C-alpha positions in Angstrom: -104.4 78.7 49.0 -106.7 77.1 46.5 -107.0 73.9 48.6 -108.9 75.6 51.4 -111.8 77.1 49.4 -112.2 73.8 47.6 -112.4 72.0 51.0 -114.9 74.6 52.2 -116.9 74.1 49.0 -116.9 70.3 49.5 -117.8 70.7 53.1 -120.7 73.0 52.2 -121.9 70.6 49.5 -121.7 67.6 51.9 -123.5 69.5 54.6 -126.2 70.6 52.2 -126.8 67.0 51.0 -126.9 65.7 54.6 -129.4 68.5 55.4 -131.8 67.6 52.5 -131.5 63.9 53.2 -132.1 64.4 56.9 -135.3 66.4 56.2 -136.4 63.7 53.7 -135.9 61.0 56.4 -137.9 63.1 58.9 -140.7 63.3 56.4 -140.5 59.6 55.9 -140.6 59.0 59.7 -143.9 61.0 59.8 -145.6 59.5 56.8 -144.7 55.8 57.0 -146.6 55.0 60.2 -149.7 56.7 58.8 -149.4 54.5 55.7 -149.0 51.4 57.7 -152.0 52.4 60.0 -154.1 53.0 56.8 -153.1 49.6 55.4 -153.9 47.9 58.7 -157.3 49.6 58.8 -158.1 48.4 55.3 -157.0 44.9 56.3 -159.1 45.0 59.5 -162.2 45.9 57.4 -161.5 43.1 54.9 -161.1 40.6 57.7 -164.2 42.0 59.4 -166.3 41.2 56.3 -164.7 37.7 56.1 -165.3 37.0 59.8 -168.9 38.3 59.8 -170.5 34.9 58.9 -168.5 33.1 61.6 -169.4 35.6 64.3 -173.1 35.3 63.2 -172.9 31.5 63.4 -171.1 31.6 66.8 -173.7 34.0 68.1 -176.5 31.7 66.9 -174.8 28.7 68.6 -174.5 30.6 71.8 -170.7 30.4 72.0 -170.1 33.9 73.2 -166.5 33.2 74.4 -165.4 32.4 70.8 -167.3 35.4 69.6 -165.3 37.6 72.0 -162.1 36.1 70.7 -163.0 36.9 67.1 -163.8 40.5 68.2 -160.5 40.8 70.1 -158.6 39.6 67.0 -160.5 42.1 64.8 -159.9 45.1 67.2 -156.3 44.2 67.8 -155.2 45.0 64.3 -154.7 48.7 64.7 -152.4 50.5 67.1 -153.8 53.3 69.2 -154.7 56.4 67.4 -151.9 58.5 68.8 -150.8 59.8 65.4 -153.3 62.3 64.0 -153.4 62.9 60.3 -153.7 66.7 60.6 -150.7 66.9 63.0 -148.6 64.7 60.7 -149.6 66.9 57.8 -148.5 70.0 59.6 -145.2 68.4 60.5 -144.6 67.4 56.9 -145.5 70.9 55.7 -143.1 72.5 58.2 -140.3 70.2 57.1 -140.9 70.9 53.4 -141.0 74.7 54.0 -137.8 74.4 56.2 -136.1 72.6 53.3 -137.2 75.2 50.8 -136.0 77.9 53.1 -132.6 76.2 53.4 -132.3 75.9 49.7 -133.2 79.5 49.2 -130.9 80.7 51.9 -128.0 78.7 50.4 -128.4 80.5 47.1 -128.5 84.0 48.5 -124.9 85.0 48.5 -125.3 88.8 48.9 -127.5 88.6 52.0 -125.7 86.9 54.9 -128.7 87.4 57.3 -131.7 86.6 55.2 -135.1 85.7 56.6 -134.9 82.2 55.1 -131.7 81.5 57.0 -133.4 82.3 60.3 -136.7 80.7 59.5 -135.3 77.3 58.5 -134.1 76.2 62.0 -137.1 77.6 63.7 -139.4 75.6 61.4 -137.3 72.5 61.9 -137.5 72.9 65.7 -141.2 73.5 65.6 -141.7 70.4 63.5 -139.6 68.3 65.9 -141.6 69.6 68.8 -144.9 69.0 67.1 -144.0 65.6 65.7 -143.0 63.7 68.8 -140.1 62.8 71.0 -138.9 60.2 68.5 -138.6 62.7 65.7 -136.1 64.9 67.6 -133.1 62.7 67.1 -133.9 62.3 63.5 -134.1 66.1 62.9 -131.2 67.0 65.2 -128.5 66.9 62.4 -130.6 69.1 60.1 -131.3 71.6 63.0 -127.6 71.7 63.8 -126.6 72.3 60.2 -129.1 75.1 59.9 -127.8 76.7 63.0 -124.3 76.3 61.7 -125.4 78.1 58.6 -126.6 81.0 60.8 -123.3 81.2 62.6 -121.0 80.6 59.6 -122.7 81.9 56.4 -119.4 81.6 54.6 -120.0 77.8 54.4 -123.1 78.4 52.3 -121.3 81.1 50.3 -118.6 78.6 49.3 -121.3 76.2 48.1 -123.2 78.8 46.1 -122.5 79.1 42.4 
């Protein structure tokens, strides 16, 4: 009899750890491309300053084909601007609030149907939709765990202290 609640408590703890790690990985998936794009933008500006004398000299010499090659190299640093900083900030904010809602819902033992328990999967789904199609597989385990906590609140009760 004592083995089953202990197993349920371990299952709830493992599920909670997977949920938090999955939300953290989702935040990383959103922020890392922005950091790389910022670094490449900085690198493009540095190389733009370094290539300026050469483009000036090639323009004076009348070698416009080589000047076009330098310009193509300078422009080719950055990927397209498909990731917008404001959208990424909203996705990160939604994921953080979803994680906080999950933590708060796991600690509320007396209320099986709390607002946080319903809000967490909704915010995760909204963040996955707002993020992009590549973010959906990353956030799917967290969404499924949050939905399982809606269906089986006893798992979170077993993990609460």
